[in-house]
KOLMI-718298 format. One record per atom (N, C-alpha, C, O): x, y, z. Coordinates in steps of 0.1 Angstrom, whole numbers, padded with zeros to 4 digits, always signed. Last residue first. Example, Ala and Ser with C-alpha at 12.3 -4.5 7.8 and 13.67 -1.06 7.14 Angstrom:
BEGIN
+0128-0022+0071
+0137-0011+0071
+0129+0000+0079
+0134+0011+0080
+0132-0057+0078
+0123-0045+0078
+0132-0033+0078
+0142-0033+0085
END
This chain:
BEGIN
+1478+1471-1483
+1472+1458-1480
+1474+1448-1491
+1470+1436-1489
+1487+1497-1488
+1496+1486-1488
+1491+1472-1485
+1499+1463-1484
+1464+1513-1485
+1471+1512-1498
+1480+1500-1499
+1481+1493-1509
+1460+1509-1458
+1449+1505-1467
+1456+1503-1481
+1453+1493-1488
+1482+1520-1446
+1479+1506-1444
+1469+1501-1454
+1470+1489-1458
+1480+1546-1455
+1492+1538-1459
+1489+1523-1457
+1493+1515-1465
+1456+1554-1442
+1456+1553-1457
+1468+1544-1462
+1467+1537-1471
+1466+1554-1416
+1455+1545-1420
+1455+1543-1435
+1454+1532-1439
+1486+1573-1416
+1489+1559-1413
+1478+1550-1417
+1481+1539-1422
+1470+1596-1426
+1483+1592-1432
+1486+1577-1429
+1488+1569-1438
+1449+1610-1417
+1446+1596-1423
+1459+1590-1428
+1458+1580-1435
+1458+1634-1407
+1449+1626-1399
+1448+1612-1404
+1446+1603-1396
+1474+1653-1419
+1481+1641-1414
+1471+1631-1408
+1475+1620-1403
+1451+1664-1444
+1462+1667-1435
+1470+1654-1431
+1472+1646-1440
+1431+1661-1462
+1432+1651-1451
+1442+1655-1441
+1441+1650-1429
+1436+1680-1481
+1424+1681-1473
+1424+1672-1461
+1418+1674-1451
+1457+1674-1496
+1460+1679-1483
+1448+1682-1475
+1449+1686-1463
+1455+1643-1514
+1450+1656-1511
+1454+1661-1497
+1454+1653-1488
+1472+1622-1517
+1463+1625-1528
+1457+1639-1526
+1455+1646-1536
+1490+1610-1499
+1493+1624-1504
+1483+1629-1515
+1486+1639-1521
+1482+1584-1495
+1480+1594-1484
+1482+1608-1489
+1477+1618-1482
+1466+1573-1526
+1478+1574-1517
+1475+1585-1506
+1466+1593-1508
+1432+1559-1526
+1444+1567-1531
+1455+1568-1521
+1453+1565-1510
+1421+1525-1523
+1422+1539-1517
+1434+1546-1524
+1444+1540-1527
+1400+1503-1536
+1413+1508-1537
+1414+1522-1533
+1408+1531-1540
+1376+1489-1514
+1379+1499-1525
+1394+1502-1524
+1399+1504-1514
+1359+1458-1509
+1370+1467-1506
+1373+1476-1517
+1371+1472-1529
+1323+1454-1509
+1336+1453-1515
+1346+1462-1509
+1343+1473-1505
+1295+1449-1505
+1305+1448-1494
+1319+1446-1500
+1325+1436-1496
+1287+1449-1536
+1282+1442-1524
+1294+1440-1514
+1301+1430-1515
+1277+1469-1561
+1288+1467-1552
+1282+1461-1539
+1274+1466-1532
+1261+1477-1581
+1266+1464-1582
+1277+1461-1572
+1284+1451-1574
+1251+1503-1587
+1245+1495-1577
+1249+1480-1577
+1241+1472-1573
+1258+1522-1605
+1255+1509-1611
+1248+1500-1600
+1241+1491-1604
+1262+1544-1588
+1253+1545-1599
+1249+1532-1605
+1238+1531-1610
+1282+1535-1570
+1268+1539-1565
+1258+1539-1576
+1247+1535-1575
+1303+1532-1588
+1298+1520-1580
+1284+1523-1574
+1275+1514-1574
+1306+1558-1596
+1302+1548-1606
+1296+1535-1599
+1287+1530-1603
+1315+1569-1572
+1303+1574-1578
+1297+1564-1588
+1285+1561-1589
+1340+1557-1567
+1329+1554-1558
+1315+1558-1564
+1305+1552-1562
+1353+1568-1590
+1352+1553-1588
+1340+1550-1579
+1332+1541-1582
+1353+1595-1585
+1346+1590-1596
+1344+1575-1595
+1333+1570-1598
+1369+1596-1562
+1354+1601-1561
+1347+1595-1573
+1335+1591-1571
+1393+1588-1573
+1386+1580-1562
+1372+1583-1561
+1363+1575-1559
+1397+1608-1591
+1395+1595-1596
+1388+1586-1586
+1380+1578-1589
+1403+1628-1573
+1391+1629-1580
+1387+1616-1587
+1376+1613-1588
+1429+1620-1563
+1417+1621-1554
+1404+1621-1561
+1395+1614-1557
+1443+1622-1587
+1442+1609-1580
+1430+1609-1570
+1423+1599-1569
+1441+1649-1594
+1435+1639-1603
+1433+1625-1595
+1423+1619-1597
+1432+1668-1564
+1441+1663-1574
+1434+1652-1583
+1423+1648-1580
+1422+1692-1549
+1414+1681-1555
+1422+1676-1567
+1419+1679-1579
+1443+1709-1544
+1438+1701-1533
+1429+1690-1538
+1430+1679-1533
+1469+1706-1569
+1457+1712-1564
+1451+1703-1553
+1454+1691-1552
+1504+1706-1562
+1493+1699-1566
+1480+1706-1561
+1480+1711-1550
+1527+1733-1574
+1521+1724-1564
+1510+1716-1570
+1506+1718-1581
+1538+1755-1584
+1544+1742-1588
+1539+1732-1578
+1547+1722-1575
+1525+1779-1580
+1534+1775-1570
+1541+1761-1573
+1549+1757-1565
+1509+1781-1603
+1519+1792-1600
+1529+1788-1590
+1541+1792-1591
+1493+1758-1601
+1502+1760-1612
+1513+1770-1609
+1525+1768-1613
+1480+1762-1576
+1489+1751-1578
+1498+1753-1590
+1510+1749-1589
+1465+1785-1583
+1475+1786-1572
+1485+1775-1574
+1497+1777-1573
+1448+1774-1602
+1457+1785-1606
+1468+1786-1596
+1480+1788-1599
+1434+1756-1585
+1442+1751-1597
+1452+1761-1601
+1463+1758-1604
+1421+1775-1569
+1431+1766-1563
+1440+1759-1574
+1451+1757-1572
+1405+1788-1587
+1415+1796-1580
+1425+1786-1574
+1437+1789-1575
+1388+1767-1595
+1397+1773-1605
+1408+1781-1598
+1420+1780-1603
+1375+1763-1571
+1383+1752-1577
+1393+1757-1587
+1404+1753-1588
+1362+1787-1567
+1372+1783-1557
+1381+1772-1563
+1393+1772-1561
+1341+1794-1583
+1354+1798-1587
+1365+1793-1578
+1377+1794-1582
+1317+1784-1570
+1321+1779-1582
+1336+1782-1585
+1343+1773-1590
+1301+1778-1546
+1315+1784-1545
+1322+1780-1558
+1332+1773-1557
+1266+1784-1549
+1278+1776-1550
+1291+1784-1551
+1291+1795-1556
+1235+1781-1543
+1245+1791-1539
+1258+1784-1538
+1261+1778-1528
+1209+1773-1564
+1221+1769-1557
+1230+1781-1555
+1232+1789-1564
+1187+1787-1573
+1185+1774-1567
+1197+1769-1559
+1195+1763-1549
+1195+1812-1582
+1182+1811-1575
+1179+1797-1569
+1169+1796-1562
+1221+1809-1588
+1211+1808-1599
+1197+1807-1594
+1188+1801-1600
+1250+1824-1581
+1237+1822-1575
+1226+1821-1586
+1223+1832-1592
+1284+1825-1574
+1274+1821-1584
+1261+1818-1577
+1261+1809-1568
+1303+1853-1563
+1298+1840-1562
+1287+1837-1573
+1283+1847-1579
+1326+1874-1548
+1320+1870-1560
+1315+1856-1559
+1322+1847-1554
+1333+1875-1521
+1330+1888-1528
+1323+1885-1541
+1314+1893-1545
+1320+1853-1496
+1326+1855-1509
+1323+1868-1515
+1311+1873-1514
+1325+1857-1461
+1316+1856-1473
+1324+1859-1485
+1333+1867-1485
+1354+1839-1446
+1345+1851-1448
+1336+1849-1460
+1338+1839-1468
+1354+1808-1428
+1358+1816-1440
+1349+1828-1441
+1337+1827-1437
+1343+1795-1407
+1358+1796-1407
+1363+1804-1419
+1375+1808-1419
+1313+1806-1391
+1320+1801-1403
+1335+1804-1402
+1339+1814-1396
+1303+1795-1359
+1308+1806-1368
+1315+1800-1380
+1322+1791-1378
+1276+1773-1354
+1290+1775-1354
+1294+1787-1363
+1288+1789-1373
+1247+1774-1335
+1253+1776-1348
+1268+1780-1347
+1271+1789-1339
+1234+1749-1314
+1241+1761-1315
+1248+1762-1329
+1253+1753-1334
+1206+1732-1300
+1215+1735-1311
+1222+1748-1310
+1216+1758-1305
+1207+1719-1266
+1200+1728-1276
+1210+1731-1287
+1222+1732-1285
+1221+1686-1262
+1218+1699-1258
+1211+1707-1269
+1210+1702-1280
+1210+1652-1263
+1216+1663-1269
+1212+1676-1264
+1200+1678-1261
+1196+1629-1255
+1209+1632-1249
+1217+1644-1254
+1228+1646-1251
+1168+1617-1249
+1172+1630-1254
+1186+1634-1249
+1186+1642-1239
+1160+1595-1235
+1168+1592-1248
+1173+1606-1254
+1180+1605-1264
+1157+1584-1203
+1157+1596-1211
+1166+1593-1223
+1178+1591-1222
+1156+1565-1183
+1154+1560-1197
+1152+1572-1206
+1147+1571-1217
+1180+1579-1162
+1170+1569-1164
+1169+1565-1178
+1179+1562-1185
+1194+1608-1176
+1190+1600-1164
+1179+1590-1168
+1171+1593-1176
+1223+1622-1192
+1209+1618-1192
+1207+1610-1179
+1216+1605-1173
+1245+1649-1201
+1242+1638-1192
+1227+1635-1192
+1219+1644-1192
+1250+1657-1236
+1247+1660-1222
+1244+1648-1214
+1240+1638-1220
+1267+1666-1265
+1262+1655-1257
+1261+1660-1243
+1270+1667-1237
+1257+1694-1286
+1266+1687-1277
+1259+1676-1269
+1247+1677-1266
+1252+1702-1318
+1244+1698-1306
+1253+1689-1297
+1256+1678-1301
+1258+1726-1342
+1263+1717-1332
+1254+1714-1321
+1248+1724-1315
+1254+1734-1376
+1248+1733-1363
+1255+1722-1354
+1257+1711-1359
+1260+1756-1401
+1265+1744-1395
+1261+1744-1380
+1265+1753-1372
+1239+1771-1426
+1245+1771-1412
+1249+1757-1408
+1244+1746-1412
+1250+1776-1459
+1241+1769-1450
+1246+1767-1436
+1258+1763-1435
+1265+1789-1478
+1264+1795-1464
+1253+1788-1456
+1248+1795-1447
+1262+1775-1501
+1275+1777-1496
+1276+1783-1482
+1285+1781-1475
+1241+1749-1506
+1241+1763-1503
+1254+1766-1496
+1257+1761-1485
+1242+1722-1509
+1243+1730-1521
+1241+1745-1519
+1241+1753-1528
+1237+1710-1485
+1251+1711-1489
+1253+1719-1502
+1264+1721-1506
+1216+1720-1460
+1217+1720-1475
+1231+1721-1479
+1237+1732-1479
+1220+1717-1432
+1207+1714-1438
+1207+1713-1453
+1200+1705-1459
+1243+1699-1413
+1241+1710-1423
+1228+1707-1430
+1226+1695-1435
+1255+1691-1380
+1246+1689-1391
+1246+1702-1400
+1249+1713-1396
+1269+1670-1354
+1270+1682-1363
+1261+1680-1375
+1259+1669-1380
+1266+1659-1321
+1262+1658-1335
+1264+1671-1342
+1261+1682-1337
+1287+1644-1295
+1276+1653-1300
+1274+1650-1315
+1278+1640-1321
+1307+1627-1287
+1304+1639-1279
+1294+1648-1284
+1292+1659-1279
+1310+1607-1306
+1309+1604-1292
+1304+1615-1283
+1298+1612-1273
+1289+1618-1334
+1302+1615-1328
+1299+1611-1313
+1288+1611-1308
+1274+1620-1366
+1272+1616-1352
+1286+1612-1346
+1293+1603-1351
+1264+1643-1389
+1276+1636-1384
+1274+1633-1369
+1273+1642-1362
+1245+1649-1418
+1245+1647-1403
+1257+1639-1399
+1259+1628-1405
+1232+1668-1443
+1243+1660-1439
+1244+1660-1424
+1244+1671-1418
+1207+1672-1469
+1213+1674-1456
+1224+1664-1454
+1226+1655-1460
+1188+1676-1489
+1203+1678-1492
+1211+1680-1479
+1220+1688-1479
+1159+1666-1502
+1167+1665-1489
+1181+1665-1493
+1187+1656-1498
+1128+1665-1518
+1141+1672-1517
+1147+1671-1503
+1140+1674-1493
+1112+1633-1518
+1112+1648-1517
+1126+1653-1514
+1134+1646-1509
+1125+1608-1541
+1120+1612-1528
+1119+1627-1528
+1126+1634-1536
+1137+1609-1567
+1124+1602-1565
+1118+1607-1552
+1106+1610-1552
+1163+1614-1576
+1152+1623-1578
+1139+1616-1578
+1131+1617-1588
+1192+1607-1555
+1182+1604-1565
+1173+1616-1567
+1174+1626-1561
+1209+1590-1529
+1210+1600-1540
+1198+1596-1549
+1195+1585-1552
+1221+1585-1496
+1210+1583-1506
+1212+1594-1516
+1215+1606-1513
+1243+1568-1474
+1242+1579-1484
+1230+1575-1494
+1230+1564-1499
+1255+1563-1443
+1244+1559-1452
+1241+1571-1461
+1239+1582-1457
+1288+1556-1432
+1278+1566-1438
+1267+1559-1446
+1270+1550-1454
+1311+1552-1406
+1302+1546-1415
+1292+1556-1420
+1287+1564-1412
+1346+1557-1398
+1332+1562-1399
+1324+1555-1409
+1329+1552-1420
+1372+1549-1400
+1362+1540-1394
+1348+1545-1394
+1339+1537-1391
+1389+1564-1415
+1389+1566-1401
+1379+1557-1393
+1378+1559-1381
+1382+1556-1442
+1395+1552-1436
+1396+1554-1421
+1403+1547-1414
+1347+1546-1442
+1359+1554-1445
+1371+1550-1438
+1371+1542-1429
+1322+1528-1458
+1331+1528-1446
+1343+1536-1450
+1349+1533-1461
+1288+1533-1468
+1302+1535-1471
+1310+1535-1457
+1306+1540-1447
+1261+1522-1485
+1267+1522-1472
+1282+1522-1473
+1288+1513-1479
+1237+1538-1506
+1250+1533-1504
+1253+1532-1489
+1249+1541-1481
+1212+1538-1530
+1215+1537-1516
+1228+1531-1514
+1231+1520-1518
+1198+1557-1556
+1209+1548-1552
+1210+1550-1536
+1208+1560-1531
+1177+1563-1584
+1178+1563-1569
+1189+1553-1566
+1190+1542-1572
+1175+1561-1611
+1172+1574-1605
+1172+1574-1590
+1167+1583-1584
+1195+1545-1635
+1188+1544-1622
+1187+1558-1616
+1196+1566-1617
+1190+1558-1668
+1199+1554-1658
+1191+1552-1645
+1180+1558-1644
+1173+1548-1697
+1173+1556-1685
+1182+1550-1675
+1182+1538-1672
+1171+1543-1726
+1182+1537-1717
+1183+1546-1705
+1194+1552-1702
+1153+1555-1741
+1153+1540-1741
+1162+1535-1731
+1161+1523-1728
+1133+1583-1730
+1146+1577-1734
+1145+1562-1733
+1137+1557-1726
+1104+1585-1730
+1113+1597-1732
+1127+1593-1737
+1132+1598-1746
+1089+1564-1722
+1084+1572-1734
+1093+1584-1737
+1090+1591-1747
+1102+1556-1699
+1101+1547-1711
+1097+1555-1723
+1102+1551-1734
+1100+1571-1677
+1111+1575-1686
+1110+1566-1699
+1117+1570-1709
+1078+1560-1664
+1077+1573-1668
+1088+1576-1679
+1085+1583-1689
+1087+1534-1657
+1076+1535-1666
+1074+1550-1672
+1070+1551-1683
+1107+1540-1638
+1111+1535-1651
+1099+1536-1661
+1102+1538-1673
+1108+1550-1612
+1099+1557-1622
+1103+1552-1636
+1102+1560-1646
+1127+1535-1598
+1113+1534-1595
+1104+1540-1605
+1092+1535-1606
+1154+1520-1604
+1147+1531-1612
+1132+1529-1609
+1124+1523-1617
+1183+1516-1583
+1170+1512-1589
+1164+1524-1596
+1168+1535-1595
+1211+1503-1567
+1206+1514-1575
+1193+1508-1583
+1194+1497-1588
+1230+1498-1538
+1220+1493-1546
+1215+1505-1554
+1214+1516-1549
+1262+1489-1522
+1252+1499-1528
+1242+1491-1536
+1243+1480-1540
+1290+1491-1500
+1280+1483-1507
+1269+1493-1512
+1268+1504-1506
+1325+1494-1493
+1312+1499-1495
+1303+1488-1501
+1307+1478-1506
+1356+1506-1480
+1347+1495-1482
+1333+1501-1484
+1329+1511-1478
+1370+1530-1480
+1378+1518-1481
+1369+1505-1483
+1374+1494-1486
+1371+1563-1491
+1363+1551-1489
+1371+1539-1490
+1378+1537-1500
+1395+1585-1474
+1390+1578-1485
+1380+1567-1481
+1380+1562-1470
+1384+1607-1447
+1394+1600-1455
+1387+1593-1466
+1375+1594-1468
+1365+1623-1435
+1367+1609-1429
+1378+1602-1437
+1381+1590-1433
+1363+1649-1447
+1361+1647-1432
+1367+1634-1427
+1374+1633-1417
+1366+1644-1474
+1374+1654-1467
+1374+1653-1452
+1384+1656-1445
+1347+1625-1478
+1361+1621-1478
+1370+1631-1472
+1380+1628-1467
+1324+1642-1475
+1326+1630-1467
+1340+1626-1466
+1346+1623-1456
+1326+1662-1495
+1325+1665-1481
+1329+1653-1472
+1337+1655-1463
+1327+1645-1518
+1339+1653-1515
+1338+1658-1500
+1349+1658-1494
+1302+1632-1517
+1314+1624-1515
+1326+1633-1512
+1335+1629-1504
+1283+1652-1524
+1284+1647-1510
+1297+1640-1508
+1302+1641-1497
+1290+1657-1551
+1288+1668-1542
+1287+1664-1527
+1291+1672-1519
+1293+1632-1564
+1305+1639-1560
+1302+1650-1550
+1311+1654-1542
+1266+1625-1571
+1273+1619-1560
+1285+1626-1555
+1287+1627-1543
+1255+1637-1594
+1254+1644-1582
+1262+1638-1570
+1264+1644-1560
+1258+1620-1617
+1260+1635-1618
+1261+1641-1604
+1268+1651-1603
+1251+1595-1608
+1264+1597-1613
+1268+1612-1613
+1279+1616-1611
+1224+1601-1600
+1233+1595-1591
+1248+1598-1595
+1256+1602-1587
+1210+1610-1622
+1214+1620-1612
+1224+1614-1602
+1231+1621-1595
+1218+1600-1655
+1213+1597-1641
+1218+1606-1631
+1230+1610-1631
+1222+1599-1682
+1234+1598-1673
+1229+1595-1659
+1237+1587-1652
+1195+1600-1691
+1204+1589-1695
+1216+1588-1686
+1220+1577-1683
+1186+1622-1679
+1179+1610-1676
+1188+1598-1680
+1189+1588-1673
+1202+1642-1690
+1202+1640-1676
+1196+1627-1672
+1202+1620-1663
+1195+1640-1717
+1209+1637-1713
+1209+1634-1698
+1216+1625-1694
+1168+1649-1715
+1171+1636-1720
+1185+1631-1716
+1187+1620-1712
+1170+1675-1704
+1165+1665-1696
+1168+1651-1702
+1170+1641-1694
+1186+1701-1705
+1188+1689-1713
+1183+1676-1706
+1191+1668-1702
+1167+1730-1703
+1174+1720-1695
+1175+1707-1703
+1164+1702-1708
+1172+1755-1728
+1164+1745-1722
+1172+1735-1714
+1184+1733-1718
+1182+1788-1722
+1186+1775-1727
+1178+1764-1721
+1177+1764-1708
+1178+1814-1713
+1168+1808-1722
+1171+1794-1727
+1164+1789-1736
+1195+1824-1696
+1198+1828-1710
+1188+1821-1719
+1188+1823-1731
+1188+1812-1673
+1185+1827-1674
+1188+1832-1688
+1182+1842-1692
+1173+1781-1685
+1183+1789-1678
+1180+1804-1680
+1171+1808-1687
+1142+1765-1681
+1151+1773-1689
+1161+1780-1680
+1158+1784-1669
+1118+1738-1682
+1129+1745-1675
+1138+1752-1684
+1142+1747-1695
+1099+1723-1693
+1098+1738-1695
+1109+1745-1688
+1110+1758-1689
+1104+1697-1687
+1104+1701-1701
+1104+1716-1703
+1108+1721-1714
+1099+1696-1659
+1113+1697-1664
+1114+1700-1679
+1124+1706-1683
+1079+1700-1639
+1077+1705-1653
+1091+1707-1659
+1094+1717-1664
+1077+1669-1620
+1081+1683-1622
+1079+1687-1637
+1079+1678-1645
+1075+1642-1615
+1063+1650-1612
+1065+1665-1615
+1056+1673-1613
+1100+1632-1620
+1089+1628-1629
+1076+1636-1627
+1068+1637-1635
+1116+1641-1599
+1117+1647-1612
+1105+1644-1621
+1100+1653-1629
+1111+1645-1567
+1106+1636-1578
+1106+1643-1591
+1096+1650-1594
+1142+1657-1552
+1128+1658-1555
+1124+1649-1566
+1132+1645-1575
+1168+1651-1548
+1165+1663-1555
+1150+1666-1557
+1147+1675-1563
+1188+1640-1523
+1176+1637-1530
+1170+1650-1535
+1168+1660-1528
+1213+1634-1509
+1212+1644-1520
+1200+1639-1529
+1201+1636-1541
+1224+1629-1476
+1213+1628-1486
+1215+1638-1497
+1219+1650-1494
+1239+1611-1451
+1241+1621-1461
+1230+1618-1472
+1228+1607-1476
+1248+1605-1419
+1237+1603-1428
+1238+1615-1438
+1238+1626-1435
+1275+1588-1402
+1270+1600-1410
+1258+1596-1418
+1257+1585-1423
+1292+1579-1372
+1282+1576-1382
+1278+1589-1389
+1278+1600-1383
+1315+1587-1357
+1311+1573-1358
+1302+1570-1370
+1303+1560-1377
+1342+1608-1347
+1330+1606-1356
+1327+1591-1358
+1337+1583-1360
+1351+1615-1315
+1354+1606-1326
+1341+1604-1334
+1331+1600-1329
+1340+1647-1306
+1348+1636-1303
+1351+1628-1316
+1353+1633-1326
+1330+1670-1318
+1320+1659-1314
+1328+1646-1310
+1322+1635-1311
+1352+1685-1322
+1341+1691-1315
+1331+1681-1311
+1324+1683-1301
+1377+1679-1334
+1372+1670-1324
+1360+1676-1316
+1358+1672-1304
+1387+1691-1356
+1391+1696-1343
+1385+1689-1332
+1388+1692-1320
+1375+1677-1377
+1389+1674-1374
+1394+1680-1361
+1404+1675-1355
+1349+1687-1374
+1351+1673-1372
+1366+1671-1369
+1369+1663-1360
+1353+1715-1379
+1347+1711-1366
+1350+1696-1364
+1353+1692-1352
+1364+1714-1405
+1372+1719-1394
+1367+1714-1381
+1374+1710-1372
+1341+1705-1419
+1353+1697-1419
+1362+1701-1407
+1367+1692-1400
+1323+1727-1414
+1320+1714-1409
+1333+1705-1408
+1335+1698-1398
+1337+1748-1427
+1334+1749-1413
+1331+1735-1407
+1336+1732-1396
+1338+1738-1453
+1350+1740-1446
+1348+1742-1431
+1357+1737-1423
+1310+1738-1459
+1318+1725-1459
+1331+1727-1451
+1334+1719-1443
+1303+1765-1456
+1296+1755-1448
+1305+1742-1447
+1307+1737-1437
+1318+1778-1475
+1320+1782-1461
+1314+1771-1452
+1320+1767-1442
+1331+1755-1500
+1322+1764-1495
+1324+1767-1480
+1332+1760-1473
+1346+1735-1512
+1353+1747-1508
+1344+1758-1502
+1348+1769-1500
+1326+1716-1518
+1336+1713-1508
+1344+1725-1503
+1350+1725-1492
+1312+1729-1540
+1306+1727-1526
+1316+1724-1515
+1315+1729-1504
+1328+1732-1562
+1318+1743-1559
+1312+1741-1545
+1307+1751-1539
+1343+1710-1567
+1349+1721-1558
+1339+1731-1554
+1341+1738-1544
+1337+1683-1578
+1327+1691-1570
+1334+1702-1561
+1331+1703-1549
+1367+1675-1587
+1355+1668-1582
+1347+1677-1572
+1351+1679-1561
+1387+1675-1617
+1384+1679-1604
+1371+1672-1599
+1365+1664-1607
+1412+1678-1643
+1401+1670-1636
+1399+1675-1622
+1409+1678-1615
END
């Protein structure tokens, strides 16, 4: 079992996580995360084919819903930066229900809006769906600046830092000019590129193999991945109203390091 290793092990994700943990923007306070894939109902999805000519299984996709299928791609970045989700609320709706009525009888919600609070206190607004125009960005606001990534599905999407600067009077432009951070990982020798997504697909398999050979736990352990699945289901059903979430143990993943150990122990022991 794993959870979206293709994106959280990317150069972009690891650079962003390192920047947050190293305090480049001070204490993180707020994140805006989006995984809006564009309005599927307006696209020629019946004609989509893989490079091998396999049709896209749109009926299964509509039944499962993009919220449940895609939430992990953002949640792994967010939990790697801020620790486990400890409280959340969400809503899920199907704005294009009339379109799917003639295709499947049990279409899943195609849009979800979540408000997540993480172990370190950071709050995130997360949107998922295939209703709004495509937006796969991630923005982190801290005391000393802002970090951003334009596309979390591109392994080498630039990570941009805008530092906080002094303002005067009623000036609201408190950020300096953007600067691109150097990646903390080298480019991959082998990668998966399907013309739409540049993903670090093999990294999860490599980490699992390392864990087996060393008698260790993979970074995306079953306990950690179950937490991602739990939050994903809550987002997909939209029935969570400011609820506390059972957090995994502090040792669920070394992605957290020691940063959330005391916080997570307090949450688990409450």
